[in-house]
C-alpha positions as CSV (number, residue, x, y, z in Angstrom):
1,M,58.3,142.2,78.9
2,G,55.3,141.6,81.4
3,D,53.9,143.6,84.2
4,P,55.5,143.6,87.7
5,T,54.7,140.6,89.5
6,G,54.3,139.4,93.2
7,D,53.0,141.5,96.2
8,A,56.5,142.4,97.8
9,M,58.9,142.9,95.0
10,R,58.7,144.3,91.6
11,F,60.0,142.7,88.4
12,E,63.4,144.4,88.5
13,T,63.8,143.6,92.4
14,A,62.9,139.9,92.0
15,A,65.2,139.4,89.2
16,V,68.0,140.0,91.6
17,H,66.6,138.6,94.8
18,A,64.0,136.0,94.2
19,G,65.3,132.5,95.4
20,Q,68.7,134.1,95.8
21,D,69.5,134.7,99.2
22,P,73.3,134.7,100.2
23,E,74.8,131.6,100.7
24,P,74.1,130.6,104.4
25,V,77.7,129.0,105.2
26,Y,79.8,131.6,103.9
27,G,77.7,134.5,102.8
28,A,78.5,134.3,99.1
29,V,76.1,136.6,97.4
30,N,76.1,134.9,94.2
31,V,74.3,131.5,94.0
32,P,77.0,128.8,94.0
33,I,77.4,126.4,91.3
34,Y,76.6,123.0,92.8
35,Q,78.3,120.8,90.6
36,T,77.5,117.5,91.7
37,A,75.7,114.6,90.3
38,T,74.8,112.7,93.5
39,Y,74.1,113.5,97.1
40,A,75.1,111.9,100.5
41,Q,72.1,110.4,102.6
42,D,72.0,110.0,106.3
43,E,70.0,106.8,105.9
44,V,68.6,104.8,103.3
45,G,65.9,106.4,101.4
46,K,66.1,109.6,103.7
47,P,67.9,112.2,101.7
48,K,68.6,115.7,102.7
49,V,66.7,116.9,100.0
50,W,67.3,115.0,96.7
51,D,68.9,111.7,95.9
52,Y,70.3,112.6,92.5
53,A,71.0,115.5,90.4
54,R,68.2,114.7,88.1
55,G,65.6,114.9,90.6
56,G,67.2,118.3,91.8
57,N,70.1,120.7,92.4
58,P,70.4,124.0,94.2
59,T,71.5,125.9,91.7
60,R,68.6,125.0,89.5
61,A,66.2,125.4,92.3
62,A,67.3,128.9,92.6
63,F,66.8,129.6,89.2
64,E,63.5,127.7,89.1
65,A,62.4,129.9,92.1
66,A,63.4,133.1,90.4
67,L,61.7,132.5,87.5
68,A,58.5,131.5,89.4
69,A,58.6,134.8,91.2
70,L,58.9,136.8,87.9
71,E,56.0,135.2,86.3
72,G,53.9,135.4,89.3
73,G,53.8,131.7,89.6
74,E,53.8,128.9,92.3
75,R,56.1,126.7,90.9
76,C,58.6,126.1,87.9
77,F,60.1,123.4,86.2
78,A,63.3,124.3,84.2
79,M,64.5,122.5,81.1
80,R,67.5,122.2,79.1
81,M,68.6,125.4,78.1
82,E,69.9,125.0,74.5
83,R,67.4,127.3,72.3
84,H,65.5,124.5,70.5
85,A,66.1,121.5,73.0
86,S,64.4,123.9,75.8
87,S,61.0,124.7,74.0
88,A,61.0,121.3,72.6
89,G,61.6,119.6,76.1
90,A,59.0,121.7,77.8
91,I,56.2,121.0,75.3
92,A,56.8,117.3,75.2
93,T,57.1,117.0,78.9
94,F,53.8,119.1,79.5
95,L,51.9,117.5,77.0
96,A,52.9,114.3,77.8
97,S,52.0,114.7,81.5
98,H,48.0,115.2,80.3
99,P,46.8,112.4,78.4
100,K,43.7,114.3,77.2
101,V,45.5,116.7,75.3
102,N,44.2,116.2,71.8
103,Q,44.6,119.3,69.9
104,V,47.3,122.1,70.0
105,Y,46.0,125.6,69.2
106,Y,48.3,128.0,67.3
107,P,46.9,131.3,67.3
108,G,49.3,132.4,64.4
109,L,52.7,131.4,63.6
110,P,54.4,128.4,65.9
111,S,58.3,127.6,65.8
112,H,59.1,124.6,64.2
113,P,60.0,122.6,67.4
114,G,56.8,122.9,69.0
115,H,55.0,121.9,65.7
116,D,57.4,118.8,65.3
117,V,57.0,117.8,68.9
118,A,53.2,117.8,68.7
119,A,52.9,116.2,65.5
120,R,55.4,113.7,65.5
121,Q,56.1,112.7,69.2
122,M,53.0,113.1,70.8
123,T,51.5,109.9,68.8
124,G,54.0,108.1,70.8
125,F,52.2,108.9,73.9
126,G,49.0,107.5,72.5
127,G,47.7,111.0,71.5
128,I,45.9,112.2,68.6
129,V,47.0,115.7,67.8
130,S,45.1,118.4,65.4
131,F,46.5,121.5,64.7
132,T,44.3,124.7,64.5
133,V,45.8,128.2,63.3
134,G,43.5,131.2,63.4
135,S,43.0,134.6,64.8
136,A,42.9,135.9,68.1
137,S,38.9,135.8,68.5
138,E,39.2,132.4,67.3
139,A,41.5,131.6,70.0
140,L,39.2,133.0,72.8
141,E,36.5,130.7,71.4
142,V,38.7,127.5,71.6
143,A,40.2,128.4,75.1
144,G,36.3,128.4,76.3
145,R,35.1,125.2,75.2
146,T,38.5,123.2,75.6
147,E,39.4,121.5,78.9
148,L,43.2,122.3,78.4
149,F,44.4,125.4,76.5
150,F,48.1,125.2,75.1
151,L,49.2,128.4,73.8
152,A,52.3,128.4,71.5
153,E,54.4,131.5,70.3
154,S,51.9,134.2,71.5
155,L,54.2,137.3,71.0
156,G,56.1,138.9,68.4
157,G,56.5,138.2,64.6
158,V,53.4,137.9,62.5
159,E,51.1,136.1,64.8
160,S,48.2,137.3,66.5
161,L,48.3,138.8,70.1
162,I,45.4,137.2,72.1
163,E,44.0,138.1,75.7
164,V,42.4,134.9,77.2
165,P,40.9,135.3,80.7
166,G,41.8,133.2,83.4
167,P,44.7,130.6,83.7
168,M,46.5,129.2,80.6
169,T,49.6,127.5,80.0
170,H,52.8,128.8,78.5
171,A,56.3,128.0,78.2
172,S,58.5,130.8,79.2
173,V,62.6,131.4,80.0
174,A,64.7,128.4,79.5
175,G,61.6,126.5,78.2
176,S,60.1,126.3,81.7
177,P,56.4,125.4,81.7
178,L,54.6,128.0,84.0
179,E,50.9,128.3,84.9
180,V,50.6,124.6,85.0
181,P,47.3,123.5,86.6
182,P,47.5,122.1,90.1
183,E,46.6,118.7,89.3
184,L,49.7,118.5,86.6
185,L,52.2,119.6,88.9
186,D,53.2,116.0,90.2
187,P,53.0,114.6,86.6
188,V,55.1,117.1,85.1
189,G,57.7,116.7,87.9
190,F,57.7,113.1,87.6
191,L,58.1,112.9,83.9
192,L,60.9,115.8,84.3
193,N,62.8,113.5,86.5
194,A,62.3,110.4,84.6
195,V,63.1,111.7,81.4
196,G,66.0,114.2,82.5
197,A,65.9,117.0,80.2
198,V,66.9,119.2,83.0
199,P,69.5,122.1,83.0
200,G,73.1,121.7,84.5
201,P,74.2,123.7,87.6
202,M,76.5,125.8,85.4
203,D,73.6,126.7,82.9
204,S,71.3,127.5,85.7
205,Y,74.3,129.7,87.1
206,L,74.3,131.8,83.8
207,A,70.8,131.9,83.4
208,L,70.5,133.3,87.2
209,R,73.2,135.9,86.4
210,G,71.3,137.0,83.1
211,L,68.1,137.6,85.1
212,K,69.7,140.1,87.1
213,T,70.3,142.8,84.2
214,L,67.0,141.3,81.9
215,A,64.9,144.3,82.9
216,M,67.7,147.0,81.6
217,R,68.4,144.9,78.4
218,M,64.7,144.3,77.7
219,E,64.1,148.1,77.7
220,R,66.8,148.7,75.4
221,H,65.7,145.7,73.2
222,A,62.1,147.1,72.9
223,S,63.0,151.0,72.4
224,S,65.7,150.1,69.8
225,A,62.9,147.6,68.1
226,G,60.5,150.2,68.3
227,A,62.6,152.7,66.5
228,I,63.8,150.2,63.7
229,A,60.1,149.0,63.2
230,T,59.0,152.9,62.6
231,F,62.0,153.2,60.4
232,L,60.9,150.0,58.2
233,A,57.4,151.0,57.9
234,S,58.5,154.3,55.9
235,H,60.8,152.4,53.7
236,P,59.7,152.2,50.4
237,K,61.0,148.6,49.5
238,V,59.3,147.6,52.7
239,N,55.6,146.1,52.3
240,Q,54.5,145.1,55.8
241,V,55.9,145.5,59.1
242,Y,55.1,143.0,62.0
243,Y,55.7,144.7,65.2
244,P,53.0,144.8,68.1
245,G,54.1,148.6,69.2
246,L,53.0,149.8,65.9
247,P,49.6,151.4,66.0
248,S,48.9,149.7,62.9
249,H,49.7,146.2,64.2
250,P,46.2,144.2,64.5
251,G,47.2,143.3,68.1
252,H,48.6,146.8,69.4
253,D,45.8,147.6,71.7
254,V,46.0,144.3,73.1
255,A,49.8,144.4,73.5
256,A,49.5,148.1,75.2
257,R,47.1,146.6,77.9
258,Q,48.9,143.4,78.9
259,M,52.7,144.7,78.4
260,T,55.0,147.3,79.6
261,G,57.2,146.8,76.3
262,F,56.7,145.6,72.9
263,G,59.6,143.2,72.9
264,G,62.8,143.1,70.6
265,I,61.4,141.2,67.6
266,V,60.6,142.5,64.4
267,S,59.4,140.9,61.2
268,F,58.9,142.6,57.9
269,T,58.3,141.3,54.3
270,V,59.9,142.7,51.0
271,G,59.1,142.3,47.5
272,S,60.2,138.6,47.0
273,G,61.7,135.6,48.5
274,S,65.2,136.3,46.5
275,E,64.9,140.1,47.7
276,A,64.7,138.7,51.4
277,L,67.8,136.5,50.8
278,E,69.7,139.5,49.7
279,V,68.6,141.8,52.4
280,A,69.8,139.2,54.9
281,R,73.0,138.6,53.1
282,R,73.9,142.4,53.0
283,T,73.7,143.4,56.6
284,E,77.0,143.5,58.9
285,L,75.8,144.4,62.3
286,F,72.9,142.1,62.3
287,F,74.6,138.5,61.9
288,L,72.6,136.0,59.8
289,A,71.7,133.4,62.3
290,E,69.1,131.2,63.7
291,S,68.2,132.2,66.8
292,L,66.6,135.4,69.0
293,G,66.6,137.1,72.1
294,G,70.6,137.7,72.2
295,V,72.3,141.0,73.1
296,E,73.8,140.9,69.5
297,S,71.4,141.7,66.6
298,L,70.2,138.8,64.4
299,I,68.7,138.6,60.8
300,E,67.0,135.4,59.4
301,V,64.8,134.5,56.3
302,P,62.5,132.2,58.4
303,G,61.0,130.3,55.2
304,P,64.2,128.5,54.3
305,M,65.8,128.8,57.8
306,T,63.9,128.3,61.2
307,H,60.7,127.1,59.7
308,A,61.9,125.1,56.6
309,S,60.2,121.9,58.4
310,V,56.7,123.6,58.1
311,A,57.0,124.2,54.5
312,G,54.0,122.9,52.4
313,S,52.0,122.8,55.8
314,P,48.9,125.2,56.7
315,I,51.6,127.0,58.7
316,E,54.0,127.8,56.0
317,V,55.7,131.1,56.3
318,P,55.8,133.5,53.3
319,P,59.3,133.1,51.4
320,E,59.6,137.3,51.5
321,L,59.5,137.6,55.2
322,I,62.5,138.6,57.1
323,R,62.8,138.2,61.0
324,L,64.8,140.5,63.1
325,S,66.2,139.8,66.6
326,V,67.3,143.5,68.1
327,G,70.1,143.4,70.3
328,V,71.4,146.3,72.5
329,E,73.9,148.2,70.1
330,H,73.1,151.7,69.1
331,P,69.8,151.6,67.3
332,D,71.0,154.4,64.8
333,D,73.9,152.1,63.6
334,L,71.4,149.2,63.3
335,I,69.2,151.4,61.3
336,E,72.1,152.5,59.2
337,D,73.0,148.8,58.6
338,L,69.3,147.8,57.5
339,R,69.1,151.2,55.3
340,R,72.3,150.1,53.4
341,A,71.2,146.4,53.3
342,L,67.6,147.6,51.7
343,G,69.6,149.4,49.0
């Protein structure tokens, strides 16, 4: 949950209005779903805006404009919106557009698609990728001596929170690269059009609809996650809780300065890997599933699930780690579900 952006509209207002003016012909309030693959042209080589849907779509353009406004950016490139397709597509397209990238810095725990893209795919573009895993202070030092700093997985879970002065590149909602250096705008746009990892008009429409209530949902996610983190921190079977909203979290002060809320992701450890599996098996309201950020609450054991591909590497996660994605259900019901699961 970032600070309000833009001079004219705060976050909640921009989520409803940015890039979403009423349709000019009929006055439709919601952005129409332009379900087309191609566009009629008045003359050869002179399309009205785009010549083919891979290059652009009015519904997608509205979604990109809304995201850019919410993040305080000038331009946004939306990627395919399946969970891991979006992040992998965004990272691969961005890194491939910058031939000088030879290091990916992880100030903590990355999700495995980003690791896989950089480790396996970048070699196909002629890049040599090394991985650095370190603390927040090390991240500042790395950012100060590299030409391009690509920050992966900067928020939530067990990773460190960092505060880097000046611009940096990150991937946001729908895996969209934002805050891209100006000289990379054209290369990123070219590759996106050439590779075609773009969202369809229905995906863009649904994402726009979700943006309208994002601020209210995030308030509920964050408040419930804070209550759950506090409960877990006092439970005798929980060894460690990772949530930046807790004063005990090493990144709490940084998070308090740069965020208006602390998010809906809570991670914690129990006594052993087998105990973690048992806790995940026992929950009823928390569905055992590999994802995060939905309205329904989810629980997973990252070691054998989302982060199985990094087993044996420097970024391997501990088997006793459990990750929660806190939904919008009543927090008291969620806490009771965890109480039963912990035994």
